[in-house]
N, C-alpha and C positions, 0 to 999 in steps of 0.2 A: 490506623492512620486517622489523624484528626481531620476535621473539616478544613481547617486552615491549610494543612499540608496537602490535602486532596485538591483544593482550589489552586494552590501554588503549582502542583504537579500538572494539573490540567492546563494551566496557562502556559507552562513551559512546553508541553507536548504540542499545543496549538501553534506556538511560535515556531517550533521545529518543523511542523507540517507546512506552514506557510512558506518557510524558507525553502524546504524541499520542493514544493510545487513551483516556486519561482526558478530554482536552479534547474529542475527538470525541463521546464518550459524553455529556458535559455539553451540547454543542450539539445533539445528537440528541434531547434531551428536548423541544426546541421542534418542534412538529409539522411546520411548513413546512421547517425545516432537515433534519429526519429524512427527509422525502420526497426532498430534494435529495441527501442522503448515500446513500440507497438507490439512487437513479438512478446516482450516481457509482460505486457498487460494481458495478452491473449493466453499465455501459458499459465498453468496452475500448478503450484507446488504441493497442494493438498493431496494426500494419498487417496486414491480411488478405492471403491469397495473391494475389488478383487486383488488389489496390489498388496494389501497388508491387512491382516486380521486384527481389528482393534478389540475384539471380544464382543460380548453381548452389549456392553455400553462403552462407547469410546471414552477414553480418559481425557484429562485436561489438555494433554499435549496435542491431541487432534483439534480440539476447540481453539487453542492458541494459534495453531498453524493456519486454521481457516480464517481467524480474525486478522492475522498478519497478511494473508493473501488478499483479503478484502480491502484492507487499508492500503496495500501496495497498489492495487488496481484503482482505488479511489484517488490516490495521489497522482498516478499517471493520467487518469481521466481528467482531473482538474487541470493538470499541466497542459495537456493537449487542447483542452477547451480554451485555456488562456492564450495559447499559441495561435489558435484560429482567430481570436479577436485581434491579434497583433498583425496578422497577415493581410 
């Protein structure tokens, strides 16, 4: 991937993230939805040590799953923080 493509991709991802944060913030204003979003932020989809044997060295799938979980929680946390400023 060239630098130009990388910058373009990063810009698009940042725009998607900003949009998601605002949408989640709007949905979180609904009490039942907020409870579900808080539960989603609390839950973890990453496989725990005893649930699956990744072998001696976990492969890329485990790393990608952890990155996705962290990003999801980051988006939810940002949305909840934005909601708190609006209340």
